[in-house]
N, C-alpha and C positions, 0 to 999 in steps of 0.2 A: 505494501498500500504506499502510494507517493506521499509525503509531509508535502501539505502547502501552510505556506505561513503569510494569511494575507494583509498587505497591510506592511510588508518588508519593503525597506527598499535597498537597492544594493547600490556599496561605496568602497571603490576602492583602498584596501588594505593597505596598512602601513610600510608592510615587504616591499609591496609594489608601486610605491609612493618616493618620489625622487625630489620632491619637493624640499630646496631647503630650511633648517627651522626658522624662524625670526631670529632677528638680533634685538639689542638692547644697548646700543651705541651711545646713547643719550646718554650713558652711565659710565663716567668719563675714568674714574679711579678710586681705588679702596685702601681703603688704610687699616691697620692693626694699632689701634690706639687704645690709651691704660687714663684710669681717670681716679685720684687719690683721695681720701678722706681731706675732709676741711677741721679745721681743729685742732688735732690729732692725731697720734704716727701708731699709739695701744694703748688698746681697750682689754677691762677685767670687767665682773659681778664686782667687783670693789673697787672700782676706780670708777674710769671713764669709759659712761656704760652704752652712751649713743655715738654710732659712727655714720658720718653723713657724706653720702657723693653727689657734686652736683654734676651733669652732664651739659655740656653748650656746645655751639659748634656754629659757624657762622655759614655756615653753606655742607655739611653732613646730616646723610640718616641713616640714621641707627636703623642695622640687621639686628632686629632682638633676638633672633636664635643665635645671637655668639654671643649672648651678655653672661657673664661670670663673675660674682663676687670669687676673686683668691685673695687667700689666705694664709701665715703660716699660726701655727696653735701652740705653744710653747708651755711645756709643765715646768710650772716653776716651782717644783719642789725639787728636793735635792736629793733625795730620801727614795721617794715612793714612785711608783707608778702611774698614772694616767689613762681612761679610757672614756672617749663619748658614748653617751648610752643610744646613740646612731650615728650618722652619718655629720656631716659641719651644721646641717639646721638647728640641729641640737639646741645651739649657743646661743640662736635665738628666740626671743620671745614674742616680738610685735616688729614687721615691716609695714614702713609707710612709703606709699608713692607720692610726690607732689608735681603739680607741674604749672608753672606760674605764681607758684605760692600756693595753688591750690589743691586738696587734696583729694584726689583721683580712687587710691586704693589704701584701705586698713586692714594687713593679717592681722588681727588678735590670735595669742597663742600660737606661735608661726609656728614653732619647731613642730609641733605636733600636726599642724594641718599640713607642713612641709612633710615629711612620715608617713601619711594617710596618703594623700594626691600622688604626690611624686617617691613613692619607696612600697608604703603595703600594696598599692592599687596598682604599681606597674608591675611587667610582666618578668617572672625572675632572671630572664635574659637582660633586660635592661640597670637591675640591679649589678648584676652582674659586670656589663661592659663599664659600669660606671665606678669601678670600684678605685680604680687609678686616681680619678677625680676627689671621690669625698674619702679617702681617707680608709676608706673601708677594704675588705679582704674576704675572697672565696673559700669556702670548706664544704666540700661536696658531704664530708661526716656531720657536719655542725647544723644545728636546726635554731632558726633560719639558717638558710646558707651561704648567708651574705653578714658578716657582723665585723661593729667598730675595732680598727686595729689598739693597740696597746702603745703608748708615747711612753722611754723613759725618763729616769728622772733627769731635769735638766736639758731634754731632750725637746727637736719641733718637730712637725710634721706638716709639710702644704695640702692644703684642700681648697675645692672649689666647688662652688655651685650655682644652679641657673635659679634667679629670685622666683621664687611659688605664684608670679604675678599673672594676670589676665589681660594687661596692654600685653605683655613679652608673648602671648598667645594667638597674637588677632593674626599673626601672618601678612601684616604688613610693616613698610619702613615707614620709621619714624620720624618725622621732618625735626631735626633739633633748631632748627633754625626759628622756628614758631611758637618753641614751646616754651619760651623765657625763663627756662633752668628745668631738668629734669632732675627732681631732687628723691633719692632713696636714704632713708632714715632706718637702720639698723639698731634696736635695741637688744641689748644683750638678757636673756635669761639666766637667773640664781645661779648658782655650780650645782645646786643641787637637781634644777633639773635637768640640766645641760649632763651631766655625767651618769656613766652608768653603774647602779648601783653597786657592784664590786669595785668602784675606781677607789685604790686608796690612796690617792694624792688628790684632794680639795681645791687645789690652786693652778691656775693657767691663767694667762695671756695670749692676746690675739696681735700679732706685727704683720709689719709689711704687708697691710690690707690695700688690697686696689681691686678696681672692675672692669674686667678687659672688654674691646670688644672690636666690631669692625663698623667701621661707617662706607659710605658709598656718596661720591660725588656727582652730582648731576651736572651734567652744560647750561651753557645758560638763556637757553630759551625753554626748556621746559621750567629750570628754576623759573624762568620770569611767568610762564604759565600761573605757576601756584602763589608767586604774588597775587598778578593778579585777580585771581579766585578772591584770596584772602581780600585784596582792598573793596572788592564789589558784598564785603560783607555774607560773602560766602562760607562755610564753613568745612573744615576736613573732620572726615567723623569718623570713629572706632568702636567695631563692637566689640565687647571682648563681655567675658564670664570672670567674677571675683568672687569669694568667699568672706561672707559673715557665719561669726558665729556667737551662739550664745551659751554659755555655762548653768549648770545647777547644782549643789548637793540636795543626796538623797536622805535619805531618815534612816539609820539603823535597822540594820535587817527587816528591811519593809521589801515587801511581794510584788509591790505595783508599786510605778510610776506613770504621775501624767504633768507632765508642761506645755502648757503654753505661750507660746512665740511671741516676741514683744516688738520686734520688728516688723514692716512691713514694706513691701517691696513689691513693684508694678509687674517686675519680671520672674519668680521666684519658679526656676526648671529644674533643682532637685535639693533632697534632704539627704545627709549620712548623719546618722547618729550612732557615738561609739558611747564607751565606757571605762572608769577606772575604777577600783577597788579603795576600800575605807583605810586612813592608817589602821586601826583592830579592826576584830568583830567578835561575836557572842558566837561561839559552839553551841552542837546541842545541846551539852551537859552546861549551860550557863557559862562556860569559862570564858573570860578576856585572853584571844591570841591576838600575834601581832600579825597582819595579812602582809604576803611575802610581799618582798619588795617590788619583783617587775611585776606585781599585779595592783602598783598601789601608785608606779612612776611614772610619770606624766605624759612623757615622750616613746617610755618600751611598754604603757599596759592599752591594749587594744583588747578588755576582757568580755567575755562572754560569760553574762550572772544569768543564763537562764538556770532553772530547777532542772533535776536530770532525772531519768526511770531509767535506774541501772539494768540491765541488762541480765537476765537468768535464764541460765548460768553463768557467772561470770565470766565474763571473754566472748560472750556473744554483744550485739551490739545494742550501744544505751542511745537512749530518745529523749533529745531537750525537750522542753516543754512550753517555753519563752514564744509567749503570743503577742503581736502588736498592731497597729494603727493609725493614720494620719485622717485628722480631720481638718477637713478647711472649709466654713462654714454649714451647708447641710450634704457634704461629697466626701465619703472615705478614698480612703487607698490603703491596704486594696479595698473595693469598692462592695465586694458580696461578703466577707467577714476577717476579721484579722488575721495575718500570715500566723500560721498557729505551727512552721514547721522549719529547720536548716534549710532544707531544701530550693522552699520556695522562697526563703530568705536572702539567699544566696544569690536565687534567679533575679530577683528585683536589685540586688545589688549588681551583677551584671549590665543589667539596662540603664540603671542609675549611672554606672561611671560614663557614660555616651552624653548626658549632661553638661561632663564638665571640659573632656576631652574626647570624641568620639572614634580619636584614631587607637582606642587601647580596646587589645580583645578578647586581652590574657591578661591574671593577675599575677601577685606569688605569693596566693593564700592556699592552703594545703588544707584538707579538709580535719586534721589533727591541729593545725592553726587556729583555723574557722571555730571550732569547742573551747578555742581555749583562750588566748591573746595575741587572734587575729581577726577578730568578727568585730565587722563593719555594717548597719543596716543601709541602704540606700533607698530612697525614694525616686522612681523617677514622677517626675509633676509634667515634662512638656508632653505634648499631643504628639507630635512626633519627636523623637528619640533624636539631640542633634541637631534640630532643624528651629534655625534663628526665630525669635519670637513667636513662639508657639507655647511663651511658658504661665503659668498661671499667676494672674492681680491678683494681690493681697492684700490691697488699700481700698477696695472697695468696703471693710467692716466687719469681711468672711473672719472669725475668731481660729489661728489654726492650734491643732491641738495635737500630741505628742502623747498615745499612752502606750502604754506595755503593761501586762501581766506575768505571773508563774515567773516572778526573781525569785534567787536563789536566796536564800537568807543567814546564809552561814559562809562556809569558806567563801562562796565565788560571790557575796554580795556586791553591789555597786554602791559605790561614795560620793561619782559624781557622775554624772548625763553630761555632754557633749554633743552639741546640734549643731553642723555647719551649713548653709544656706546655702547651695549656689543661684546668683542671679545674674540676669543680665543686665550690663549697663550697657547707654551710651556717650562716648564722649567727645564731644565737640570743640573743636580749634577752629576762632573766630581774632579774628586781626583783632579786637578787644579784649579778649582773652579767651578762661577756657569754663566751659560749661559741662555740669556733669550732671544725663539723666539717668537713675534708677530705679 
């Protein structure tokens, strides 16, 4: 039987097309440049805690995919070894991006957000390939397979990271000429948050910090065309996805949680929910116990707080009992009933990742990790995942609530809940200044 495809048109395949590709001769020069912090040359949790970099150029366009923050992390202890909780992002608590003095993005709890979006939810191959830059190492026999390196007494290690900012992922060249100074402010976290629980040394400093990047110079004709565009009061627009974080402490030994989000956004694309353990918990015998260090660490703990029905006999499959649901006004996500098993929760997480970065197809999360300390709830809210402007509007007065039941009240009880909101934002550059539409 012959297959007939109605409405299909023939086209010349690439292998038979000998037309030369388009050129970009208007891009006349590419430079590899660096920017250095203003006001101080070294930073530490007990000293200068804010590193500020200002990027300016009279004619350069920044290639955002090349931007890296690089620095030396020096262990200032003369006798003890030092180990970060994860990659270099753990040393920072907040990152602000300002353009022309206007705050465009502010990522709070920065180390935790970077750990989730650019480490835990990235493919394992990505994490392995990044070890040379971010000061971690690959060990096939370890769990997880990528671990932070140990820095000896008085020694240092060079680290680099790409800042977790929506503007750097917009796939557009950034016109530094029109930005009135593009400023990055990195605020250091406390040492207890930045360092691994097993780190003997608790003292370190950041030295020789710089931002490395590539800029492109355009010829006078196309540069003048952008000048004329702005002089006509028209705008250069960027569509970005950025992150807003809300956290809340949970009552001790609580088996239910309900959190109402206070931030209203006109384009809410997705939610990511994570948990951290409390400092102590009360066991089944009524005795107060210390929570394991990795279950309460701000950057290491992505605790699964679900109560569990143990397999019988021992060694057979256990079943997690956590149920959760998000409500926005009269509508529920999932709609028919709460998500009641890890299989459904992980399936929704894989969909939700596309609301922040549609290029991600796999993660580094394992089954055992998802059941213990790699647990993330993802809630996709876009009509078409990854499609701009198909997000939910929460500015109309509808209350947004996250609810979860069947939490463990003993060893795996939750002490804090973090909700990361992925929002779509439009940035407009005009001759008169910068406008942020969220």
